[in-house]
C-alpha positions in Angstrom: 17.6 -8.7 -8.9 15.0 -10.9 -10.7 15.1 -14.6 -9.5 13.9 -18.0 -10.4 13.6 -19.3 -6.8 10.0 -20.7 -6.0 8.5 -18.7 -3.5 7.0 -21.2 -0.6 3.8 -20.0 1.2 2.4 -20.8 4.5 -0.5 -23.7 4.6 -2.8 -23.4 6.7 -1.6 -24.4 9.4 1.6 -22.7 9.4 -0.1 -19.0 8.5 -2.4 -20.3 12.6 1.0 -20.8 14.3 2.1 -17.0 12.4 -0.6 -15.4 13.5 -2.2 -16.4 17.0 -0.4 -16.0 20.6 0.9 -19.5 21.2 -1.2 -22.1 22.8 -4.1 -19.4 22.4 -6.3 -21.0 19.3 -9.4 -23.4 19.8 -10.8 -25.2 16.7 -14.5 -24.6 15.8 -14.0 -27.5 12.9 -17.1 -30.5 13.2 -17.9 -33.4 11.7 -17.2 -33.2 7.9 -21.0 -33.0 6.5 -20.8 -34.8 3.3 -22.7 -34.6 0.2 -23.2 -38.3 -1.3 -20.9 -39.2 -3.0 -18.5 -40.9 -6.5 -16.4 -43.5 -5.5 -14.0 -41.8 -7.7 -14.9 -38.9 -5.8 -14.5 -40.6 -1.7 -11.3 -41.4 -2.5 -9.8 -38.1 -4.2 -11.8 -36.5 -0.3 -9.4 -39.3 1.2 -5.9 -38.7 -0.4 -6.4 -35.2 0.2 -7.1 -35.6 3.8 -3.7 -37.9 4.0 -2.0 -35.2 2.2 -3.4 -32.0 4.2 -3.6 -33.4 7.2 -6.9 -31.7 7.6 -10.7 -33.0 7.5 -11.9 -30.0 5.4 -10.4 -27.8 3.3 -10.7 -24.3 5.8 -9.7 -24.5 9.5 -12.0 -22.7 11.6 -11.7 -21.8 15.2 -10.9 -18.3 17.6 -7.5 -17.6 18.9 -6.0 -14.5 20.4 -4.0 -12.0 18.3 -1.9 -9.6 20.5 -4.4 -9.4 23.5 -7.9 -9.9 21.3 -10.0 -12.9 20.9 -10.1 -13.6 16.8 -12.5 -15.7 15.4 -10.7 -17.1 11.9 -11.7 -18.9 8.4 -8.3 -20.5 7.2 -8.0 -22.3 3.7 -5.7 -25.0 3.5 -4.9 -25.3 0.0 -3.1 -28.7 -0.4 -6.9 -30.2 0.2 -8.1 -30.1 -3.2 -6.3 -26.7 -3.8 -8.5 -25.1 -1.7 -12.0 -25.3 -2.9 -15.0 -24.5 -1.4 -17.7 -28.3 -0.9 -20.6 -27.8 0.7 -19.2 -29.5 4.3 -16.3 -26.9 4.1 -19.3 -23.6 3.2 -21.2 -25.2 6.2 -18.0 -25.2 8.3 -17.7 -21.1 7.6 -21.3 -20.7 7.4 -21.2 -21.9 11.7 -18.0 -20.0 12.2 -19.4 -16.9 10.6 -22.5 -17.5 12.3 -20.6 -18.1 15.6 -18.7 -15.1 15.8 -21.4 -13.3 15.4 -23.2 -14.3 17.7 -20.3 -13.7 20.0 -19.5 -10.7 18.8 -16.0 -11.4 17.6 -14.2 -9.5 14.9 -13.3 -12.1 12.5 -10.2 -12.4 10.1 -10.1 -14.9 7.1 -7.6 -16.0 5.3 -8.9 -17.7 1.7 -6.2 -19.5 -0.5 -8.7 -21.6 -2.7 -9.1 -22.2 -6.2 -12.5 -21.6 -6.0 -15.4 -24.2 -5.7 -15.3 -27.6 -6.5 -16.5 -28.7 -9.5 -17.0 -32.4 -8.3 -20.0 -30.8 -6.6 -21.5 -29.0 -9.4 -23.9 -26.1 -9.1 -25.0 -26.5 -5.0 -21.1 -25.8 -4.2 -21.2 -22.7 -6.1 -24.4 -21.6 -5.0 -22.7 -22.0 -1.6 -20.5 -18.9 -2.0 -24.1 -17.4 -2.0 -24.8 -18.5 1.9 -21.5 -17.7 3.1 -22.4 -13.9 1.3 -25.2 -13.8 3.4 -23.4 -14.4 6.6 -20.5 -12.5 6.1 -22.9 -9.4 5.4 -25.2 -10.4 8.6 -22.0 -10.1 10.9 -20.8 -7.0 9.2 -24.4 -5.3 9.4 -24.3 -6.5 13.2 -20.9 -4.0 13.4 -18.0 -6.4 13.5 -14.7 -5.8 11.9 -14.3 -8.6 9.3 -10.8 -8.7 8.0 -9.3 -10.4 5.1 -5.5 -11.5 4.2 -5.7 -12.7 0.9 -3.0 -15.7 -0.1 -1.1 -17.6 -2.7 -4.1 -18.0 -4.7 -7.0 -17.1 -4.7 -9.6 -17.0 -7.7 -12.7 -18.0 -8.9 -15.8 -18.0 -6.1 -13.4 -17.4 -3.4 -12.4 -14.1 -4.7 -15.9 -13.2 -6.2 -17.6 -13.8 -2.8 -15.8 -14.1 0.8 -12.3 -13.2 0.0 -13.4 -9.6 -1.5 -15.8 -8.4 1.3 -13.4 -7.5 4.5 -13.7 -3.9 6.0 -9.6 -4.3 4.9 -8.4 -6.1 2.6 -4.6 -7.3 2.1 -2.8 -9.5 1.0 0.9 -11.8 1.0 3.5 -10.4 -1.4 3.0 -11.4 -5.3 0.1 -14.0 -4.2 -1.8 -14.4 -7.4 -5.7 -13.0 -7.0 -8.3 -12.9 -9.4 -12.1 -14.3 -10.5 -10.6 -16.0 -13.5 -8.1 -18.8 -12.9 -4.9 -18.7 -15.1 -4.9 -22.1 -16.6 -8.5 -21.9 -17.3 -8.0 -18.8 -19.7 -5.5 -21.0 -21.5 -7.2 -23.7 -21.8 -10.1 -21.8 -23.2 -8.2 -19.1 -25.4 -4.7 -20.9 -25.7 -2.4 -18.8 -24.9 -1.8 -17.5 -21.0 -3.3 -14.7 -19.2 -1.2 -11.5 -19.5 1.6 -12.1 -16.8 1.9 -9.4 -13.0 -1.8 -8.4 -13.8 -3.8 -10.7 -11.2 -0.4 -10.2 -8.6 -1.0 -8.5 -5.1 1.1 -6.1 -5.6 -0.9 -4.6 -9.0 -4.3 -5.0 -6.8 -2.8 -2.5 -4.0 -1.7 -0.1 -7.5 -5.2 -0.4 -8.8 -7.0 0.6 -5.8 -8.5 -3.0 -5.1 -7.2 -3.8 -1.9 -5.6 -2.1 0.6 -1.7 -3.5 0.9 0.5 -6.3 0.6 1.7 -6.9 4.3 4.3 -10.1 5.3 2.7 -12.9 6.9 5.2 -12.3 9.9 3.3 -8.2 9.5 0.1 -9.4 9.7 -0.2 -9.6 13.4 1.3 -6.0 14.0 -1.8 -5.0 11.2 -4.2 -6.8 12.6 -4.0 -5.9 16.6 -3.4 -1.4 15.3 -6.7 -2.3 13.1 -8.4 -3.8 15.9 -6.6 -0.8 18.9 -8.9 1.4 16.0 -12.1 -0.8 16.0 -13.0 -2.2 19.2 -13.9 1.4 20.3 -16.8 1.5 21.8 -20.3 1.6 18.7 -21.4 5.4 18.0 -24.7 6.3 20.3 -24.8 3.6 22.4 -23.6 4.1 25.6 -22.4 7.4 27.1 -18.7 8.8 26.8 -16.9 10.4 28.7 -15.9 13.4 27.5 -12.1 14.9 27.2 -11.4 18.1 28.8 -12.2 21.3 27.0 -9.2 22.1 25.1 -7.5 25.9 25.1 -8.1 26.0 21.4 -12.0 26.5 23.0 -11.9 29.8 23.8 -10.3 30.8 20.0 -12.0 33.6 17.6 -11.6 34.4 14.4 -8.2 36.0 13.3 -8.7 39.7 12.5 -6.5 39.6 9.5 -9.3 40.0 6.1 -9.9 36.9 4.0 -6.7 37.5 1.6 -4.7 37.6 3.8 -5.8 34.2 5.3 -5.4 33.0 2.1 -2.6 34.0 1.5 -1.1 31.8 4.5 -3.4 28.5 3.4 -1.7 28.5 0.1 1.7 27.8 1.3 3.9 25.2 0.8 4.9 24.2 3.9 1.4 24.2 5.7 0.6 21.2 7.0 -1.4 18.5 5.4 -3.5 15.3 6.2 -0.6 13.5 6.0 1.0 15.3 8.7 -2.3 16.1 10.5 -2.5 12.1 11.0 1.8 11.7 11.5 2.0 14.3 14.9 -1.3 14.2 16.2 -3.0 10.9 15.9 -2.1 8.1 18.4 -2.0 5.5 15.1 -3.1 5.4 11.7 -3.7 2.7 9.3 -4.3 4.0 5.8 -6.7 2.3 3.4 -6.5 2.0 -0.1 -8.7 2.6 -3.3 -12.4 1.9 -3.9 -11.7 -1.3 -3.3 -13.6 -1.1 -7.3 -10.2 -0.7 -9.2 -9.6 3.2 -8.4 -7.0 5.1 -6.9 -7.1 8.3 -7.1 -4.3 10.3 -5.0 -6.6 13.5 -4.3 -7.9 11.5 -1.3 -6.6 9.9 1.8 -8.4 7.4 3.5 -7.5 6.1 6.9 -8.6 4.0 10.3 -7.1 6.7 13.4 -7.4 7.3 17.2 -7.0 9.9 18.5 -6.5 9.7 22.3 -9.1 7.7 23.0 -11.5 8.6 20.1 -11.6 5.9 16.7 -12.6 7.0 13.8 -12.9 6.8 10.4 -10.6 9.6 8.9 -11.3 11.0 4.2 -9.6 13.6 3.6 -8.1 15.3 0.9 -4.8 15.0 -0.1 -2.5 18.1 -0.9 -0.7 17.4 -4.1 2.5 16.9 -3.5 3.0 18.1 -7.0 2.0 21.7 -8.7 0.9 20.0 -11.7 -0.7 17.5 -10.3 -4.7 16.8 -11.3 -7.5 18.3 -8.9 -9.4 15.5 -7.2 -11.4 13.7 -9.7 -15.1 11.4 -9.3 -12.6 8.9 -8.1 -11.9 9.6 -4.4 -15.6 10.7 -4.2 -16.4 7.2 -4.4 -12.9 6.1 -2.3 -14.5 8.8 0.0 -18.5 6.5 0.1 -16.3 3.8 0.9 -15.1 5.2 3.8 -18.7 6.3 4.6 -20.3 3.1 4.5 -17.1 1.9 6.9 -18.2 4.2 9.4 -21.6 3.4 9.6 -21.2 0.1 9.6 -18.4 0.0 12.4 -20.4 2.2 14.9 -17.7 4.6 14.5 -17.3 8.2 14.1 -16.0 9.6 10.5 -14.0 12.3 10.3 -13.5 14.6 7.2 -11.0 16.8 6.6 -11.0 19.3 4.1 -8.0 20.9 2.2 -8.1 21.5 -2.1 -8.0 24.8 -4.3 -10.8 23.1 -6.1 -11.9 19.6 -8.0 -10.8 18.6 -11.2 -11.0 20.7 -14.2 -11.3 17.9 -17.1 -13.1 15.2 -20.4 -11.8 12.5 -17.9 -13.1 14.0 -14.3 -17.0 14.8 -16.4 -16.7 12.0 -18.0 -16.6 10.1 -15.1 -19.6 11.4 -13.4 -17.8 14.7 -11.1 -21.1 17.0 -10.7 -23.2 13.4 -9.9 -20.7 12.1 -6.7 -20.5 15.2 -5.6 -23.9 14.7 -4.9 -24.1 11.4 -3.6 -20.8 12.9 -1.4 -23.5 15.5 0.0 -25.9 12.6 0.4 -24.4 10.5 2.4 -22.9 12.5 4.8 -26.5 14.7 5.4 -27.5 11.5 6.4 -25.0 9.3 8.2 -25.9 7.2 10.5 -22.6 7.5 12.5 -21.1 10.7 14.0 -19.2 13.2 12.1 -17.1 16.1 12.4 -15.7 18.3 9.5 -11.9 19.5 9.5 -11.9 23.1 7.3 -8.1 22.6 7.7 -6.6 25.0 4.6 -7.8 26.1 0.5 -11.6 25.1 0.7 -12.5 25.5 -3.2 -15.7 24.8 -4.7 -17.4 21.9 -5.2 -14.8 19.5 -3.6 -14.5 20.7 -0.2 -18.4 20.8 -0.2 -18.3 17.1 -1.1 -16.4 16.7 2.3 -17.9 18.9 4.9 -21.3 18.8 6.1 -20.8 16.8 9.5 -22.5 17.1 12.9 -19.4 19.7 14.6 -16.8 21.3 12.2 -13.7 22.7 13.3 -11.8 25.2 11.4 -8.1 26.2 11.4 -8.0 29.8 12.1 -7.0 30.9 8.1 -8.7 27.9 6.5 -11.6 29.0 4.4 -14.4 27.8 2.2 -16.0 29.4 -1.1 -17.7 27.9 -4.3 -14.8 29.4 -6.1 -11.3 29.8 -6.1 -11.3 33.6 -5.4 -9.5 34.5 -9.0 -12.5 32.3 -10.4 -15.2 34.4 -8.7 -13.7 37.9 -9.5 -13.1 36.3 -13.0 -17.2 35.5 -13.4 -18.3 39.1 -12.0 -15.8 40.9 -13.0 -14.1 39.2 -16.2 -10.7 39.8 -14.9 -9.6 38.0 -11.7 -7.8 41.5 -10.4 -10.7 42.0 -7.5 -10.3 38.3 -6.0 -9.2 39.5 -2.3 -12.6 42.3 -2.5 -14.3 39.7 -4.0 -13.1 36.7 -1.1 -13.9 39.7 2.2 -17.5 39.9 0.0 -18.7 36.3 -0.2 -17.4 35.6 3.0 -15.5 32.8 2.5 -12.9 33.2 6.1 -13.3 31.6 9.1 -14.5 35.1 10.9 -17.7 35.0 8.8 -18.6 31.0 8.2 -18.4 30.9 12.2 -20.9 34.2 12.5 -22.9 32.0 10.5 -22.8 29.5 12.5 -21.0 26.5 10.6 -18.0 26.6 11.7 -17.9 25.4 15.5 -14.4 25.0 17.1 -11.2 27.2 15.8 -7.7 26.0 16.2 -5.3 28.6 16.3 -2.3 28.8 14.1 -0.3 32.0 16.1 -0.3 33.2 12.9 0.7 30.7 10.1 0.6 27.1 10.4 3.3 26.3 8.3 6.2 28.2 10.8 4.9 25.0 13.1 3.3 22.4 12.3 3.9 20.2 14.7 2.2 21.8 17.3 -0.6 23.0 15.1 -1.1 19.0 14.6 -1.1 18.5 18.0 -3.5 21.3 18.8 -5.6 20.1 15.9 -5.7 16.8 16.7 -6.7 17.4 20.4 -10.0 19.4 19.0 -11.0 16.9 17.1 -10.8 15.0 19.9 -13.2 16.6 22.1 -14.9 16.9 19.5 -15.4 13.4 18.7 -16.5 12.8 22.7 -18.9 15.5 22.7 -21.2 13.2 19.8 -19.9 9.9 20.8 -22.7 9.2 22.8 -25.5 11.2 21.3 -28.2 8.6 19.8 -28.1 8.8 16.3 -31.1 9.8 15.8 -31.0 12.9 17.6 -27.7 13.4 15.8 -29.0 13.1 12.8 -32.7 15.6 13.3 -29.9 18.2 14.3 -27.5 18.2 11.6 -31.0 19.0 9.3 -31.4 21.6 11.2 -28.1 22.7 11.4 -27.9 22.8 7.2 -31.9 23.8 7.1 -31.0 26.9 9.2 -27.9 28.3 7.4 -28.1 31.8 6.2 -30.9 32.5 8.3 -30.4 35.1 11.0 -26.9 34.9 12.4 -26.9 32.2 15.6 -25.6 34.1 19.1 -22.5 33.5 20.3 
């Protein structure tokens, strides 16, 4: 039922009390170094201090969040609408740089109308140095988490408020570049309702979730349990005990039989793999640039002791659902960048009947997105494992394939087109699909013999008949393969990866 009751939003101190473990917060705020002040502005600042109880519009420091030491930057909106002047900007930059120097994850909780109008262009330009500090923090491999609070607009939303590895927001928060009061003053009418609400931004793929303040500590804990893994390629990682699936060999059935099994509606998909096989999985959402394609799932996950970024095809829940579009691959490239920055392995999961065949996909640049995905994966500066989970048709499958190690479910497959399409091209009819699938070498037996597949997970005849058990076996194989490459220097991985794909199609490797 609609309500006109005004929602009360937490101030900075209340948010810190909610998120930080009791008694663990240590302030990093130093004396505010104000620019030259007019008498009127000096009075504004004094009233803001009295009203808010803070020296400036941000509180910085560090504390424990469920056992993780975390640096924090939180806006105090009651101090001149949380606006960022030169003194506040310096506090933020100092806190980000200290977090980087101490190797700490960083949580930002902005609530701001933007830069401080009383300080003009120099305050506006301070967003550049804040962004520079955040960039250095991210490139050093340390997590940057953002909790967008009500309201966050203007230069803050257009800089450090939109740069998190993970971006979530409080319910009902007003978020956007444009301040509604500014729009009304300039245009003489109100800005359309709901456009800038957190829930709409989530629906549009601009943020990863909408989270109540009380639930934020759990989200941070889960994210940091995954992101706190040892940097990829730095130091040896203990290899897991070899799983039984290492001894599995391809199914003796023909390719067409495997294709039929892979297409069963009850076959386990990526969602079930994360549910039954992962120790934890934290979904992310969209490209962060206004696209959210249901054809792809992006998440942070942990398989046993191995953390990774996961991106993969989300099997359609309806038969009439559109295929994977170009937005999916733009979201995938977000995941690739996360893996590189956070020094985490990348896990790609392939299970698609083919990419979207539509005007929208063509005009959205599907072919170019497939090319860019291949370009990024073959040169990914992070360990990578790909999984052939089920169907693997066309460019949509190829776009997620290149990796250091490839695992295949026994009845998965990979082909240039669905076999029916290949038959139509060669024979002008789909009747020869079974023969085409065998001749083209699309099944695991052929892929294994030719050196693409490194590890096969058995289906005990059909994974759809034992989805949970199959997912557990697949998860153990994933954990093992992640562990085999986790301690390998990235330069060595890149060289071996390029060599593997350069040599495919030559003489068959010995097994």
